[in-house]
C-alpha positions, 0 to 999 in steps of 0.5 A: 547230834546235839545242835550247836551251842557255841558261839560262833568265832572268827576262823583262823585259817591256816594259809596254804596255797593251792597248787592249780597242777594237782587236785584241790580238794586233797590239798584242802582237805590236807591243809585242813587236817593238819591245821586241826589236829595241830590246833592251830585251827582250835576245837570249837571254831566256827568254819565255812566253807565260803571262808576257806573258799576265799582264803584259798582264791578257789571255788567252794566244790572242792572245799565242800569234798574236803568237809565231807571227808573232814566230817567222815573223820569226825574232826568236823561237826556240820550242821546243814543251813546253820554253821560247822565247827571245828569238833571238839575232842571227845574222849569216848574216841579217844578211849575207844583209839587208846585200845585199838593202839594199845592192843595191834602196837603192843602186838607189833612192838612185842612181835618185833622184839621176839624177832629181833630185826637186825635193821629195824633195831638200827632204823628205830635208833636212828629214828630216836637220834633225830628225835632227840634232836628236834626236842633239843631244839624245840622243834615241835612238828620235827620231833611228831614227825619222829614219833609217827615214823617211829611207830609206823617202822614196827609195822612196815618191817614186819609187813603189817600194812592193814594193822598200820592203817587201822593204828592210822586211823585211830591216831586221829584221836590222839593227835590233837591230844598229843598237841594239847599235851605239850601247849600245856604241860611242855611235855615235847620229851615224854614221847622220847623217853617212852620211845627208849623203853619201846626200844629197849624191850625189843632190843633185850628180847622180851615180848613182855617188857616191849608190849608193857611199854608200848602201853603205858606210852599209848596210856598216857595220853588218856590220863592226861585226857582225864584230868584236864577234862576234869577242869572242863576244858573247852577243848574237850567235849563235855560227857 
């Protein structure tokens, strides 16, 4: 890992209260993770255990545990005795995540197209309806929740739990790209239209069409990242 060369900036910490009846490390981890992947805390931002502990009115111990988990997920770059930064978006990690998702989710979509499960089709249609409402209302958080629910439904209905766990890990590297696309391009409705094509392939009973639509949807992240990486975007790690 290279030594830090970024200029330390005042951390923009999210405001989240700690429930004293629950484990603090898990709450700190979830709060910080959500802030990082949603870009509420920008990539490259300097952040410290002390600042987070003070913001949450807790000791540093649970914050240290949360930092360790976030570092394992490559969301924090920790430089012992120096500083900790929110990781820049890594094009290589994103490319690998896209490959994992394309293979696993393409297979799940193709399998669903061959099974013609009416319950799954109804569930996915209902999710798309909610997704459309969120997009119309400009509700980015609601739209993303529907996005995740759409993908999860494919795996849950077919009892592909281990595959979904792998997809969930891979999604981590793409969540920030997703939010950056919305911030840079206002592309809130893109995923909705792509999901409609995936569902159309499944409804038509065409594994090939469902797989191709899913691949195009997932690869859109990579095409966007390639364009802005060439512009030396401050959120993107230079290769």
